[in-house]
C-alpha positions, 0 to 999 in steps of 0.5 A: 524475512518476508517479501512484501508486495505493496500497492494501492489505488487499483480502482477495480483494475488488476492485470497480469503485470500486477499479478506477475510482480506479486507472485513470489511475495509472502504477503500483499499489502494494499493501501486502499481504493481496491475498487471492488471486492473482486480485487480483494479476492484475487489478491488474497488468492495470490498471497495473504492480504493485509489492506485498508479501505479507501475513499472510493471503496463501497460497503462490500470492500469495507466489510473485509478491510478496515480503515486502519491497520497496525501490525508487526512483521519481522520486528517492524511496527507497521501502520497503514491507512489510505489517506495519510499524507507524507512527512511534513504534510500528514493529515490530522488523523494520520498524525494522531495515528502515528503518535499513538502507534509509533510505527517504524513504517507508515504506509498510505495511498490516495495521492497516486504519487509514489513516495519513499520518504524517511521521517527522521523526526518520527523515526519512521519510513513512509511509503506510498506505492502510487497507483496500480490502477488505470483510473486517476491523473497519474501517468505511470502505474506503480507498486513497491516490492521489498523485504522486511527483516530484523525490524527493517525494510530492505531491498526496496524496489519501485516497479513501473507497470506501464502507462495508466491507460495501457491495457495488458 
């Protein structure tokens, strides 16, 4: 069993609330738009990090983070990319990636909208952790925490970090 902290769209902002909710995770996953290489480094110092770059990420982030991650954890095939859409509304690139990799869990960011949606047609769970940063149109900063065991996501928890504009 692995404890996972999933976030996205930090846009260069990492505060004590985020770190508090990630501190006991076995791995941290970031679905793009880190904003700065410093955020990558700070998250990697908390726990092993798996991430993808997003549309606002510069060369410094893209040097260490790929566009797409596909991997297996505790028997669960995971696919992660920043711009992916959601069940019934996948981007063309995401639709092709899902068909190719056949994940049990598909993760994307970009929308700043927290979504947890099953896709029964593709036999997967889609997660978008919303936005943990302060930049964007979202009202509340969010992330997800969950466990992966025996090929399944369990104990999924949405975490509200506070209003978008609020400082620590």
